[in-house]
C-alpha angles and dihedrals in degrees: 000000000000124000119244117199101240129105089212090065091063093054117116112262092236088075093061111103109257096027116075128167100301096047090043091056091049093048090050095049098041105032105016089242107147105142138035087257092055089053094049090049093049093105127201119254094208144352134235122212106232097170094104126071118198128208121235088241089061096057116126133178091239093062121108116198118348139177126230135182120211149096137285110237103177143007124207137172119225127193125005142261119003091342095060121119133199116224133187130195106229119192140188125176092279104048150304135290125187119237115208133198124183094186139018093049096153093048092049093050091051095045103045126055134207116257092010117129115247138175111225129193127192149101116292117223130181115239125169090346095306133093117252132186112201118212095347125192106252126196134170112247091230093053093049090054095046102043127082101272143152140205091255112053116216119230120211131201112252134176127231090253090054091049091049087058094046095258097128124146094281091052091051089050089051092053090050090049089051090052092053092054093058109109094219095057106106129156116213114209112264099192127063120251091249091065098041090050095043093047094036091232129175115245114264088246093057094040094055093045095046096045087064101030110027124173094201144006087260088061090053094048094048094045093048092048092051094048095042092048093050093047093051094039094060092047090053094042091054094046095047093045090052092046091051092047093048093048091050100041110024114088119204138194111284113233094190103163138056101210148175099301096055094039092049091048092049093048100040114014107036102117097202140008114278117245118242088250091056091048091051093050093047089053090052092050093046089053090053094046092051097046098083089236126102113268116230106175134160114213114201122187135150121250109293096012094123106259092144091059090052090049092050094050089049090053091050089055087053091050091050087057095049098259134127123229135199137196119207115200126187098231136037090235091058093042091053090047091053091046093051093047097045093044090052093047096051098048108140093017123110096248122108114210123201134188122217122181137147090271097051109127118250095246093049090045090054090050091050093048090052092046091053092051096048093041098240091121109073101179126030120193123186153111129272085310085087091072096053113124097245093055105097132166134215095217116354107186106158130039119191119191116194124202086005095186089072093063126073113237091240089059091053090048090062091055092048090053093059089093129058090221116047109265121223111270127214115182114196130193134176088192103090110230118216112244094246091052093045090052090052103038096033103020091128094055130082110244129219123184128198098206099168130077123220113271118269096032114132120211112257113251110229123203136173127220135173127228089261089065095051096114089056089053092047090053091052091049091052091052091051091051090049087055088056097258130134131226138214119209112191127194128190095223137039097213132020113278122217091211100043121057096207133124111270129208099243093051090042093052090056093051091046091051090053093049094041105031126185141281090032091050134031121206124195123199129213127177139147097259094061120100116257090249094052091044092053092048090054092045091051092051089058095037092055092047095247090120118052096193130041115198108198149150122237090288083102092055090107135018102032114115114175111149093195092062104098104166130060114189112191114195119210088009090176086069093066131077121239094254092053093046089053092048091051092047087054090067088077130049091056094121134054095265125093110268133200138208115202117196111203113199141167115261085240113065136148123259090250092051090050090051090053092049092047091049090054091050093047101052145021092193108117094204092053088050092048091051090050091048092051090048092052102038107021123228097294119182097313092170128065086225113016117265119244091263090055097048087141135021116268109256100194113352118095115207090201093059109019101066093125093053090047091054090050091048093050092047092053091047091050091050093051095046091044089058098036113016094178095042086233100142118101092242090060098048091099088058092048092049094047092048090052091052094045099044108010095097095041123100107246098235091170088082088079102043 
């Protein structure tokens, strides 16, 4: 939301004529409209062209919504009790159409008068040989002509509760029109002349008026562009200003040497040749660590691209400079996976690795806490247990946060505060982030991308089958097992849900046991309600190849690395989002053999579910999938606590569709800060003042990552 320089805009909405305390409470609860400003920034989601009036004689069953002008001649009530309906004969000079109401009879009879001229709007339907319009919009001709109106009528989102209290779209529009007629409502310009001239932008006054009351589609386009640009511009200006200030003023631990630990690892322990992408990212991280400034870097890389190896080599650089490092993972499964991998990689190197999770025994926890304090533990890997108050470090120099979107920012803040001097921060994600979203959520971070897979990996083949084709899938699974391969079968639920008609794990386990009976086959089970000990036993059965099939929930979405597993079967795949489907698919294809992802779906699925399934079949590129996911779902609240760039919800910009405007906004912000980093010049005082009002009271979470 953008600030407008008018005290009236901060007034409580209950003081607007036509609202009052009860309506104000409803608007606040249902639409988050609490002030005049909130109302003005409650933007329409679409527009209806009400420039044309039809005649009754022109009505046709193929018509959608139409507008008529005429008079009500007669009311009558038909039926009885709750099934009764109120009808009205509505005439123009060419014929009659029947208006129908199934509720609100008393209100309608009091509101509308016989022989008075009304404009009605609704969808005509043919019933018993006559045209009907059910629950039409009705407006007096005189009121239409006198109110603030436009040729294109804005439509506003409303809830059922709002509609039940007569706060439908038209009523919201009326309140906005009332606000615009108030003499004290003025909108001071929030962008300097240089930007409005350069970008050929409408004034803020015109943009806010025309977004609600446009005279043409050109008005709508120009108003939207102005408001979207401004919204995205201030987000980018804040992020870039903070990034520049941090780079200039925040000192960081100096990792000046590349020593024995890293060199020994590279010469003796590196299990495979690094890809060129990994080498490039390591060079970027080394440059940050040796700059004397705090590193704040986002590392993006698809599933299996080798982010963990980059993280390990970064931690060994830290160890060579006398610093401790830690990795925080969102699940115990992923933390254990990291611990096992890192421990194996550093065998023979002077670097003690420890694992700390919620299920770590008290005696082991005490040993770890002491080892962190005296510096004998070099690398700590764990879950949110790492941020507990009694976990302290001797010299924490590097913090690595894996699958960052699963942690709230406040949680990460606690980890960042474990050191008196800000540690270097590396944020990793295997969920590719679309460029527009990365620029908004992480626009103040430096970004590295591992865009190359290790050599020898074959793209996973993805196929879709319905329940009716299950025997065909079972046959394929048996052949894969005969070839010595292993299979994941993932379900969205643990137990059957009364409200969701999707396959559940318990039912699925029974059907799997019938299709793959012991002793010929062994099935292990993993889900989130199991104890850590039982989960690890089941994981080890599968890891050692003693179980051919693992039946699981999405607890295995991250952190399971078994190269021999070549098939991922996802039950009720229509239940999952694109990002999650891609993550699950990434559990296979980690060896040299051809791997497969089988998406099991109901024969009935929505158009959006079909689009997700088709996208998965069409591409293995995580960034393409992420862009498609953003387009379909929108950004959502991807952070537990919103990142600095998302200090407020976007009111009008759409990160899935407005990438070009975002690029323009960031370019203008870069130009301004390049010329005036502190926004100290008189011409930029409006920017400085608006930034202070937008972000001044917000906690600057970007200090942590």
